[in-house]
Structures are given as C-alpha cells and as structure tokens.
Wavefront OBJ file of the C-alpha trace (Angstrom):
o trace
v 68.172 172.767 -298.418
v 66.158 175.524 -296.924
v 63.638 173.061 -295.562
v 66.391 171.027 -293.980
v 67.874 174.112 -292.340
v 64.588 175.080 -290.736
v 64.091 171.583 -289.359
v 67.479 171.617 -287.772
v 66.822 174.999 -286.188
v 63.504 173.886 -284.735
v 65.021 170.865 -283.089
v 67.666 173.015 -281.499
v 65.043 175.337 -280.158
v 63.027 172.463 -278.734
v 66.089 171.076 -277.063
v 66.815 174.406 -275.464
v 63.267 174.680 -274.243
v 63.385 171.179 -272.873
v 66.599 171.917 -270.983
v 65.207 175.150 -269.678
v 62.062 173.419 -268.413
v 64.135 170.707 -266.780
v 66.303 173.276 -265.036
v 63.274 175.145 -263.796
v 61.759 171.943 -262.465
v 64.973 171.051 -260.673
v 65.294 174.511 -259.225
v 61.723 174.306 -258.049
v 62.386 170.991 -256.327
v 65.500 172.404 -254.743
v 63.605 175.444 -253.496
v 60.831 173.269 -252.097
v 63.322 171.051 -250.271
v 65.163 174.111 -248.946
v 61.902 175.634 -247.799
v 60.933 172.410 -246.050
v 64.292 172.234 -244.281
v 64.000 175.856 -243.239
v 60.481 175.281 -241.932
v 61.697 172.319 -239.891
v 64.558 174.365 -238.499
v 62.158 177.193 -237.748
v 59.796 174.865 -235.925
v 62.702 173.416 -233.940
v 63.880 176.923 -233.079
v 60.365 177.871 -231.968
v 60.115 174.780 -229.759
v 63.527 175.485 -228.222
v 62.537 179.091 -227.677
v 59.379 177.998 -225.873
v 61.424 175.704 -223.621
v 63.810 178.533 -222.859
v 60.890 180.833 -222.128
v 59.519 178.285 -219.652
v 62.958 177.894 -218.056
v 63.304 181.662 -217.788
v 59.877 181.870 -216.204
v 60.787 179.139 -213.696
v 64.082 180.809 -212.845
v 62.280 184.097 -212.432
v 59.882 182.477 -209.970
v 62.806 180.942 -208.079
v 64.503 184.334 -207.962
v 61.350 185.998 -206.639
v 60.957 183.283 -204.002
v 64.592 183.603 -202.919
v 64.292 187.363 -202.709
v 61.183 187.020 -200.555
v 62.853 184.462 -198.274
v 65.931 186.678 -198.033
v 63.809 189.639 -197.008
v 61.986 187.553 -194.402
v 65.279 186.155 -193.089
v 66.811 189.618 -192.915
v 63.818 190.931 -191.015
v 63.924 187.927 -188.669
v 67.651 188.397 -188.066
v 67.203 192.069 -187.294
v 64.362 191.269 -184.917
v 66.403 188.537 -183.220
v 69.401 190.843 -182.980
v 67.309 193.566 -181.353
v 65.850 191.006 -178.959
v 69.310 189.731 -178.045
v 70.502 193.273 -177.437
v 67.501 193.974 -175.207
v 68.021 190.729 -173.281
v 71.730 191.453 -172.927
v 70.992 194.916 -171.578
v 68.479 193.510 -169.093
v 70.904 190.786 -167.992
v 73.713 193.292 -167.664
v 71.588 195.554 -165.518
v 70.495 192.589 -163.379
v 74.075 191.345 -163.063
v 75.318 194.782 -162.046
v 72.586 194.993 -159.431
v 73.399 191.516 -158.107
v 77.097 192.371 -158.119
v 76.481 195.432 -155.988
v 74.333 193.402 -153.596
v 76.953 190.631 -153.475
v 79.717 193.144 -152.806
v 77.678 194.558 -149.965
v 77.119 191.075 -148.537
v 80.815 190.258 -148.961
v 81.755 193.390 -147.053
v 79.386 192.432 -144.239
v 80.607 188.818 -144.166
v 84.230 189.940 -144.282
v 83.655 192.128 -141.276
v 81.923 189.272 -139.454
v 84.703 186.807 -140.326
v 87.319 189.295 -139.146
v 85.485 189.679 -135.862
v 85.094 185.906 -135.473
v 88.767 185.320 -136.252
v 89.684 187.895 -133.663
v 87.619 185.956 -131.122
v 88.922 182.560 -132.238
v 92.558 183.623 -132.265
v 92.224 184.755 -128.675
v 90.850 181.338 -127.716
v 93.263 178.434 -127.380
v 92.996 175.279 -125.316
v 95.434 176.800 -122.838
v 93.524 180.078 -122.502
v 89.998 179.779 -123.914
v 87.927 182.833 -124.705
v 85.001 182.826 -122.288
v 82.785 184.633 -124.800
v 83.158 181.673 -127.143
v 82.903 179.132 -124.321
v 80.244 180.283 -121.842
v 80.509 176.923 -120.091
v 83.837 178.142 -118.671
v 82.238 180.907 -116.630
v 82.917 181.145 -112.943
v 81.108 178.847 -110.558
v 78.823 181.589 -109.266
v 77.805 182.692 -112.742
v 77.398 179.119 -113.898
v 75.320 178.283 -110.847
v 72.908 181.049 -111.771
v 72.521 179.604 -115.250
v 71.948 176.081 -114.005
v 68.528 177.057 -112.697
v 67.562 178.366 -116.113
v 68.218 175.222 -118.124
v 70.957 173.084 -119.580
v 73.818 174.014 -121.894
v 74.924 172.203 -125.022
v 78.572 171.669 -125.894
v 79.452 170.537 -129.393
v 82.684 168.620 -129.859
v 83.995 171.549 -131.912
v 83.795 173.769 -128.852
v 84.735 171.308 -126.162
v 85.688 172.564 -122.754
v 89.361 173.445 -122.610
v 90.081 172.789 -118.928
v 93.422 173.796 -117.485
v 94.292 171.686 -114.455
v 96.453 173.441 -111.917
v 98.105 170.764 -109.844
v 98.418 172.868 -106.660
v 98.176 171.365 -103.190
v 97.257 173.164 -100.028
v 100.366 174.290 -98.174
v 100.547 175.161 -94.494
v 100.145 178.875 -94.002
v 103.225 179.072 -91.831
v 105.567 177.518 -94.425
v 104.548 178.509 -97.977
v 106.473 176.716 -100.688
v 106.841 177.992 -104.265
v 105.322 175.649 -106.863
v 107.775 173.354 -108.584
v 108.699 174.366 -112.124
v 107.873 171.823 -114.787
v 110.668 171.352 -117.307
v 110.225 169.832 -120.729
v 112.341 168.512 -123.562
v 111.211 168.116 -127.157
v 111.140 164.647 -128.682
v 112.743 164.967 -132.119
v 110.799 162.037 -133.601
v 107.427 163.391 -132.485
v 108.316 166.896 -133.658
v 109.398 165.593 -137.081
v 106.109 163.710 -137.432
v 104.205 166.857 -136.458
v 106.072 168.965 -139.034
v 105.327 166.434 -141.784
v 101.645 166.459 -140.850
v 101.568 170.276 -140.675
v 102.677 170.555 -144.324
v 99.337 169.025 -145.355
v 97.127 168.959 -142.243
v 94.164 166.620 -142.246
v 92.160 164.360 -139.960
v 93.027 161.094 -141.693
v 94.937 158.455 -139.769
v 97.315 157.846 -142.672
v 99.910 160.266 -141.277
v 102.400 158.971 -138.730
v 101.532 161.899 -136.451
v 97.804 161.161 -136.092
v 98.279 157.402 -136.323
v 100.505 157.502 -133.242
v 98.079 159.731 -131.300
v 95.117 157.508 -132.173
v 97.028 154.458 -131.021
v 98.611 155.903 -127.875
v 96.043 158.454 -126.660
v 92.666 158.674 -128.416
v 91.974 154.944 -128.592
v 92.855 154.192 -124.942
v 91.145 157.371 -123.697
v 87.850 156.437 -125.392
v 88.076 152.743 -124.599
v 85.289 151.981 -122.126
v 83.659 148.833 -120.808
v 80.810 149.144 -123.281
v 82.980 148.649 -126.363
v 80.255 149.048 -128.990
v 79.104 152.392 -127.612
v 82.754 153.413 -127.199
v 83.349 152.970 -130.924
v 80.222 154.998 -131.703
v 81.408 157.792 -129.397
v 84.871 157.845 -130.980
v 83.365 158.002 -134.470
v 81.045 160.858 -133.444
v 83.954 162.805 -131.928
v 86.044 162.386 -135.074
v 83.094 163.410 -137.274
v 82.349 166.422 -135.064
v 78.782 165.243 -134.440
v 78.796 164.532 -130.694
v 76.836 166.736 -128.298
v 77.417 166.950 -124.544
v 74.591 168.387 -122.474
v 74.554 169.407 -118.850
v 71.559 167.891 -117.105
v 69.644 170.704 -115.423
v 69.939 170.738 -111.644
v 66.660 171.403 -109.880
v 64.930 170.840 -106.595
v 63.510 167.565 -107.864
v 64.598 164.520 -105.879
v 67.246 162.217 -107.281
v 65.674 159.481 -109.374
v 66.764 156.163 -110.753
v 66.755 155.854 -114.531
v 68.298 153.655 -117.211
v 71.533 154.806 -118.811
v 69.757 155.237 -122.152
v 67.146 157.998 -121.975
v 65.341 159.910 -124.672
v 64.606 163.005 -122.590
v 61.301 164.530 -121.599
v 59.123 166.994 -123.486
v 61.017 169.932 -121.988
v 64.315 168.537 -123.267
v 66.135 168.094 -119.924
v 65.939 166.148 -116.697
v 67.090 166.402 -113.123
v 70.414 164.919 -112.025
v 70.334 161.203 -112.738
v 71.710 158.518 -110.434
v 72.177 155.596 -112.754
v 74.756 153.369 -114.370
v 77.106 155.251 -116.664
v 76.316 154.255 -120.247
v 80.025 153.868 -121.032
v 81.555 152.373 -117.901
v 78.464 150.551 -116.658
v 79.184 151.691 -113.085
v 76.550 153.367 -110.872
v 77.363 157.058 -110.758
v 75.687 160.446 -110.372
v 75.414 161.395 -114.046
v 75.304 165.155 -114.474
v 75.831 165.029 -118.242
v 74.415 163.176 -121.173
v 75.649 162.772 -124.741
v 73.914 162.553 -128.085
v 75.513 160.944 -131.144
v 74.750 162.852 -134.327
v 71.082 163.401 -135.104
v 69.935 160.266 -133.302
v 67.231 160.824 -130.721
v 68.797 158.720 -127.950
v 70.654 160.290 -125.042
v 73.306 158.441 -123.029
v 73.955 159.529 -119.449
v 77.637 159.536 -118.544
v 79.664 159.892 -115.378
v 82.018 162.841 -114.691
v 85.047 160.663 -115.417
v 83.674 159.522 -118.777
v 82.763 163.093 -119.618
v 86.303 164.262 -118.791
v 87.797 161.626 -121.100
v 85.473 162.579 -123.977
v 86.138 166.283 -123.398
v 89.907 165.764 -123.481
v 89.663 164.109 -126.905
v 87.270 166.827 -128.128
v 89.785 169.467 -127.049
v 92.491 167.765 -129.087
v 90.366 167.530 -132.245
v 89.236 171.140 -131.847
v 92.810 172.396 -131.775
v 93.779 170.165 -134.713
v 90.883 171.621 -136.713
v 92.015 175.141 -135.786
v 95.440 174.352 -137.266
v 93.880 172.753 -140.343
v 91.721 175.840 -140.960
v 94.663 178.217 -140.524
v 93.265 179.882 -137.399
v 96.344 179.315 -135.230
v 99.040 181.946 -135.772
v 101.675 180.455 -133.474
v 104.913 179.012 -134.788
v 105.416 175.282 -135.267
v 107.138 174.738 -131.927
v 104.368 176.471 -129.970
v 101.744 174.430 -131.820
v 103.670 171.246 -131.067
v 103.833 171.930 -127.335
v 100.123 172.737 -127.255
v 99.440 169.384 -128.949
v 101.650 167.674 -126.364
v 99.729 169.383 -123.558
v 96.456 168.132 -125.022
v 97.916 164.630 -125.266
v 98.863 164.937 -121.614
v 95.265 165.860 -120.762
v 94.034 162.742 -122.574
v 96.526 160.590 -120.684
v 95.532 162.099 -117.325
v 91.817 161.687 -118.052
v 92.425 158.118 -119.221
v 93.972 157.324 -115.819
v 90.809 158.531 -114.066
v 91.824 162.035 -112.958
v 89.392 164.855 -113.638
v 88.335 168.212 -112.237
v 84.952 168.039 -110.551
v 83.975 171.603 -111.461
v 83.891 171.300 -115.260
v 80.481 172.815 -115.841
l 1 2 3 4 5 6 7 8 9 10 11 12 13 14 15 16 17 18 19 20 21 22 23 24 25 26 27 28 29 30 31 32 33 34 35 36 37 38 39 40 41 42 43 44 45 46 47 48 49 50 51 52 53 54 55 56 57 58 59 60 61 62 63 64 65 66 67 68 69 70 71 72 73 74 75 76 77 78 79 80 81 82 83 84 85 86 87 88 89 90 91 92 93 94 95 96 97 98 99 100 101 102 103 104 105 106 107 108 109 110 111 112 113 114 115 116 117 118 119 120 121 122 123 124 125 126 127 128 129 130 131 132 133 134 135 136 137 138 139 140 141 142 143 144 145 146 147 148 149 150 151 152 153 154 155 156 157 158 159 160 161 162 163 164 165 166 167 168 169 170 171 172 173 174 175 176 177 178 179 180 181 182 183 184 185 186 187 188 189 190 191 192 193 194 195 196 197 198 199 200 201 202 203 204 205 206 207 208 209 210 211 212 213 214 215 216 217 218 219 220 221 222 223 224 225 226 227 228 229 230 231 232 233 234 235 236 237 238 239 240 241 242 243 244 245 246 247 248 249 250 251 252 253 254 255 256 257 258 259 260 261 262 263 264 265 266 267 268 269 270 271 272 273 274 275 276 277 278 279 280 281 282 283 284 285 286 287 288 289 290 291 292 293 294 295 296 297 298 299 300 301 302 303 304 305 306 307 308 309 310 311 312 313 314 315 316 317 318 319 320 321 322 323 324 325 326 327 328 329 330 331 332 333 334 335 336 337 338 339 340 341 342 343 344 345 346 347 348 349 350 351 352 353 354 355
C-alpha cells in the first residue's frame, strides 16, 4: 500500500511539472510573438517619423524661401513706392511750372483777342476799319503805296466798298439827295432768323440756299464756266487771294490771261483778255486759287463781282463766330445790303477806285 501511494504521488508531480513546462513554453511563444509585433510597430513608427522629419524639413525650406521672397518683395515695393513719390513730385513741380507759363500765355492771348475783337467789332461792311483793311486808304495814300509793291487781299478781308449814288448837281440849284426807304420781307427775315439759330456755311438752310441761287451763283457766273466754278469754290472755302498788280513806269504789255508771275512776285499793269469774261481789258488785279501757283488776271468788273461775294461771306463768318453784336434786324439789313451789292456788281456796275 505504501508503494502504491508513492507511485501515485510521483505521477501527480510529473503531471504538474509537465503542465508547468507547457505553460512556460506557451508564455514564451506569446512573449516572442508580442515582441515581434512590437518590433514591427516600432519599425513602422520609425519609418513614419523619418517621413515626417523629411516633410518638416521640406516645409521649413519652403517657409525660408517664402520669407526671403517676402523680404525681397517688400524691399522692391518700398523702392518702387519711393520712386513713384519722387516721380510724382517731379511731375507736380513740372506741371505747376507749365501751368504758370500757360496762365501767363493765356493772359497775353486774352489781351490780344480783346484788342482784336475791339478792332473787328468796329469794322463792318458798311463802315470798315481802315486799320484792318489798308486797301481802303485814301487815293493819295494808296497811290504812294502802289510804287512800293502790290497788296494781297484774302477773301476773309475782302474790300467792303460803299457806293454812294450821288450825281453832280448844278451849283446854282442844289438838290438834297433822295431818301431811300425800305420794307422788310417777312419770308426772308424768317429764313434769316432760322439760320441765325445755328449759323453755318452749308447750303442746306433755306436762307443760304436762296442767296446762292439768287445772288452768289449769278454773280460768279462768267463766260469761262469751269474757272467760274473754281473761283466760287475758293471763295466759299476762304482760299482765294486777290492781288493788285503793281503799277510802274514800264510800258503796257500783252500777256495771256493765265500768268505765273515773275521772280519778284508782281508785274506791271496787264492789257489782256480777262480770265473770267474772256474780253480784252486792262487787268489791274489777279487772283490765285488756294495754294496753286497759277495767277489769273481779271478785269475791274470781274474783280468787283468777286469782291461783292467775298464781302458777303466775310460778314456771314463774322456772325457765325459771334463777332457781330448788333440785333437780328440790323444784321438782316446788313445782309440785304450785301445782297444788293452782289446784284449791282452782277449787272456790271462797279466803282473804278477800289484799290
């Protein structure tokens, strides 16, 4: 019995040892697996940390680069701002200087314009200012100038001749001159008022269309139709020049109606055919159309007709430019007087002493 009891006790002890060894082995395996997992996790964490370190380093470089660019941009902006301020100051100083100079010039020009207006306003077709129109000087004064050279008359400053229809009366029975009455045409005055609201040189208005048809066209209608149209166009465009041919002791010569002038720019009195009428006349004047080099010698009658139309356009331009201070009725009657001059010149009447 004792032997059997010891055998049973030994087997129990062996079993316990076997279980203990098995548990230790299992625990060891578990620890090894846990260690392996932890090592893998550690390696993964190290790799991730390295990646983050690289990313931090890259971001740090980007930050440094941005800071450097920002500093450079700030410095550039400050430099540009200072440059703009300097340029603005220079421009302001220059502008102020130019403004002062311009104001001085404006003051001078204003004074000159005021003086010119004072001269222009005292010169009308009925009573021209002789300072503006030296060709209207007295015969004695004009005769003195004729030996010095010729005078040029632009269509803008045409001769405003006032014809006094006086006849010689016997000394023993003087008669007072007849008074000329007048009555306003309501249709013509209405057309003039409509034109005066927006004055221009176009023929679209009834006012100028009528005058072109009734006065200007017939007055500038000569035998040489082609040249007549050129003359009318030059008068309307304010580009016609009338020159007095210088009178000298040279003998009268024959010459064609178209002449280009000599090197001294003027000739003696020309006995030739008038370039406009084609009739043989003593041509004391010649005309030039625009900047063309050709001169056309014209008779006194042709010159009077051209001058009458020039006078009309000159006064119309005065009204258009606001230089006439008269009321509408006074302007209208002055226009009618100029139309009368065109009609008289068209019929062949002219004053021989017209400069």
